[in-house]
N, C-alpha and C positions, 0 to 999 in steps of 0.2 A: 365409414367412420372409424377412426383409430381407436383401438381398445387399449386401455391402460391395464397392464399386468400388475405392476407394483409401484406404489408411490410412497415415498417417505419424505415428508416435509419436516425439516429439522430447524426450528428456530433456535439455533445454538447461541449461547452466551459467550462472553469473552473469557470464561474460565479455561485456562490452559490445561492440557492433560499432562501425564507424567512422562511423556516421551522426552528423550534428551534433546537439548538444544546444542548449538554449535560449540559453545564453551564447555558443555558437559562432555563432549567428545575429546576435549583437550586442544581444540583449535585456538591458537593464540590471537588476541586482538589488542589493539592499542586503546588506551583511554579507560576511564572509570565509568561503568554503567550505573544507572539508578537502581532503585530497589527491585523493580520488576524487569529491568532491562527492556523496557517497552515505551511506546509513545505515551502511555498513561502515567509515566513518571513525571510528565509535565502536569502540575497540579490542575485539576478541573477537567482534564481531557477524558472522554469516555469513548469506548469503541463497541460496536454491536455488529452482529452477523445474522444473516438469514441464508441457510444452505438448502438447496433444492436438489434432491436425488430421486430419480424415477427411471424405471425401465419400461419401455414401450414394446408392444407386440410386433412392430414392423422393423425390428432390429435397431431402432433408434433408442437413445437414452438421454436423460436429462441429468446434467452434472454442472450446476451453475449456482449463482446466488448473488448476494448483495452485501457489501461492507459499508458501515457507517462510522464516520469519525466526527464527534461533536466537540469542537474546540473548548467550549465552556460547559459541557455537560448539559444539565437541565436548563441552564440560562442561555444556551446557544441561540435560541430564537430571538431573544431580546437584546443581546449584547454582542454585536459584531466584533470581529477581531481584525487588526491590521493584517494584510496579506500581500503576497507577491507570488508570481508564477513564472515559469520558464519552460520553453520547449526546446529540448536538445535536438530532437528530430520529430517532425510533426505528422507522421503517418498514424494518427490516433485522434482521440477526441477528449476534451475536457471543457464542458459547458460553463458558462458564466464568467469566463476569464476576461472577456472584454470589459466587464463591469469591475472586476477585481483590479484590472490595470487602470481603469479610469478613476475609480473611487478610492482605491487603496485599502478596501475592506473586503473580507469574506463574510457574507451575511447568511448565516445558517450553517448546516452541516456540510461535510464533504463526503460524497458517496462514490463507491467504485463498484462496477458490475462488468458484464460482458459487452462486447461491441454493439450487438444488435438490440440491447436492452436499455440503452441510454434513455429512450423516450419514456418507457414505462417507469423507470426509476425517477426521472425528472418529474413526471406527473405525480407519483406517489410522494415524493419529497415535498412538493408544493402543497399537496393536500394535507400532509402531516403538519407542515408549518401553519397552515390555515387553521387546522383543528386544535393546535396546541399553543398558538401565540395570540396575543391581543390584536384586534383589527387596527389598521392604521387609520389616519384621519378621514380617508375616503370610504371606509367601511369594509375593506378587505385587504388581505396581504398582497403586496407586490413582491414577487419573488423571482430571482434569477439564480437558482441553486447551482452549485458546482458538482457536476456528475462526470466521472472519468471512467475509462474502459480499457480493457485488453481483450484479445480474441481467444475464445475457448472452444472453437469449432471442431477441433480434432477429437475431443472427448465428449463434447456437448452438442446436442441437436440445436445449434444456435439459431437456425431459421424456424424453429418451432415456437419461438417467442414465449418461452415458459415463465420468464420473470414478469410479474404483474405489479401494478402500483402498490398492492397490499404487502408485497414482499419488502419493498422499500420501507414501508411503515413498520413492519415487524423487525427489520434490522435496527431501525432507530429506537424502537421501544425496548430492545434488548440491551442497548448500550450501557456500559458500566465501566468503572475504573478497575484497577488491579491487573493481574496477569492477563495477557492477551493470547488467545489461541492462534496457532500458526498452521501453515500448510494448506490442506484440502478443506478450506472453510470459506464461507461467504463468497465474495466476488472471486476469490482465489481458488475456488473448488476444483476447477478443471484446468488450471494454468500449469505450464511447463517452462522450465528454464534449463538451457544447456542440454536439452533432450533428456532431462530427468523430470520426474514429477516435482512440482514446485508449488507456488501459490502465494499465500500471505506470510509476511515476515515482519518483525519489528525489533527495535533496539533503542537504546538511549545512552547518553553521556552526560555526566555532571562535570562542569568545568568552571573555572574562575575567569572573570573579565572585569577589569577596573575595580578589583578588590571585592567583588560580590560573586556569590555562587549562583550559577544558572544551570538549567537542564535543557538539553536538546533531545527530542524524541523523533524517531523516524518510523513510519509504516510503509511497506511496499506491497504492491501486487505485481509479482515478478513472472514474466511470461516471454522470455527472450533468450537468445544466445545459441551458438553452435557448440557441440561437445568439445571440439578441439580448443575452443577459446577459454574454457572454464579455468579460472584461477582461484585457489583457496589459500588464504594466508601467504600469498606470494608464490605458491607452488602450482605448476601447470598440470593440475590434477586431470583435466579433461583429456590430455594426451595419453594418459595411462589407463583410463577407464573407458574403453572403446566398444565394449559389447553392449547389446540392447540399444543400439543407436536407432532412434525413432524415425528420423526423417531422411536417413541416408539414401541417396539415389532419387529422392523426390524433388529436390530443389538444388540449384547450383551451389557448389561448395563455398563460394565467396558471398553468398546472400545471407543477410541477417534474418533471423526468425523472431517474430513476435515483438512484444512491447513491455514497458514497465511504467507504472505510476508510482511516484514517490511523494509522500506527504511528510513534511517536516514541521514539527511544532516546537515552540520554545516559550519559556517564561521570561526570557530576556527582553527588555524594552527596545524593540527595533521598529523603525519606520518601514513603510512599504518598499521603498527602494533598497533598503538594507536586507529585507526578507527576500527580494528577488536575487540579491547577491548570494544569500544563503542557498537558494535553490540551485544556483549554478554550481555550487560546491558539491551538491548531491551527485552531479555528473562525475566528479572525481572519485567518489565512493563507488559508483557504478562501474567505472573503468577498472577499478582494482579487482573486480570479479571477472573481467575479461570482455565486457561488452565493447563493441565498436560503434554502437548507435547507427546501424546500417540504414540504407534507403527505405527498407520496408518496415522499420521499427518505429513505434510511437513511444518516445521517451519524454514524458511530460511530468513536471514537478510543480508542487505548490507548497508554500510555507506560510505559517501564521504565528503571531505572538499573542499570548494571553495577557500581556501587560496592558496598561492604559485602558481598562475596561469601560471607562466613561467617555472615551474619545469620540464616539459617534452619537452621543446623546444631545438632542437639540437644546440649545440655550444652556449648556452645561457649564460653560465658563471655566473648565478645568485646565490645568497645565498638563503638558505632554512630556513624559520622560523618555529619554533615548540614550543609548550608548553612542559614544563617539566612534566614527569609523576607525580611529586609531586604536580602539580597544576591541574590535570585533574579531580579530584573528582567532582567539580560542574557540569561538562559536563556529567559524569556518572549519577548523580542525575537527570539532566534535561532530559536525554534520557529515564530513567525509567518513569518519570512523563508524558512526552509527549506521550510515547507509550501507557500507560494506558488510557490517555484521547482520543487518536486517535481511539483506539478500541471502547471505549464507544461512541464516536461520530458516528462511523460507525453503531453501534447498534441502537442508537437513530434515525439516519437518514434513516434506513431501512423502506421501505414501502411495504404494502401487495403486493404480486405478485403471479399471476397464470401463469404457463408456460407449459412446455412439458408434454403431456399426462394428462393435467388438474391438475397437482400437484400444490399445493398452500402453500405458507409460509407467515405467518402473521408478520408484524412488531410489535415490543414491544409496548404495550399500555402505553403511557406517563403518564396518570393519575394514572394507577395502579402502575407503577414504582415509581412515586412520593409518593404514599401512603405507599408503603413498606419502602422506605427510611425514611419517616416521622415517622413510627413506631419505627425505630431505632435511631431517633433523628439525622439523617444524611442528612437532607434536609435543604438547606439554603433558608429560607423563606424570 
């Protein structure tokens, strides 16, 4: 029987620490962020985390967790949101998307974890919905939740199946608005990007469309990219920071590593087909950081709108508001900008981590990053 040496179960909230974010380092970005520069700038959206850290006696280690995004906070169970999704490259998983495509709605929270924990989080999310929502006319909740994943098996004992249904519930229970923690937390705990420690990142943009002000927020779980491909603020940073290369020699130079999940939320009144268009623009923000969405990468995106909250109510007889396609351009731009910054925030927030079998991934050195950007006159001093 395996002996547990040290276990720390950390039901971390969304309160961010005092560590610098990308803008704090002087990295320039386009567009105007919201108050928290996070997906929670979209009114009503809450985010929660459950982080699981454990060291085992047989040189294995647990470095994983669950992230929960509730589009309507406490009302998420009862009031679905219009939604749309898009797979840029499908070597990954996001459950429930066939119903999102068919119905045009996301019913319940959006959850993110590691690749082999989809089932446990799926079960935990359904159980949480059943326990916290009113029964339907048949006497029980019918639920096809959205659960997404990226692979954390380099730092985490992924085949130990350490995420359990109760961890999904804990992430949901911790969800709140305000600042959102980034880096090594929740589902992003053991994720890496561009061969640096990475993980969870978020950003937002406030923009105007058709004379009204709207917010677009993005949250990513970033786990992709080769070092040479890394671009920050238009600068080929990865070509300058080539020490501590994690995977060099292990896989072909032309093969993509890992995946990314991108969640886009907005308060703009958009229909499902328009939200799908928004998710496609997230791919442009991803490409700005250097991703090529390679064959082995799971690049899957989902978007929701918090407008039209009565749209799915039976016999509601309500009218639906929507922006014209002619006015949607500023939201496309905001999505691209917020996606790029959310990924960069995840990179900047990543901290050195040693995990399964002693594998170690270093966070990007902030001073060296600033030095490279300064060489290209891209640092806001």
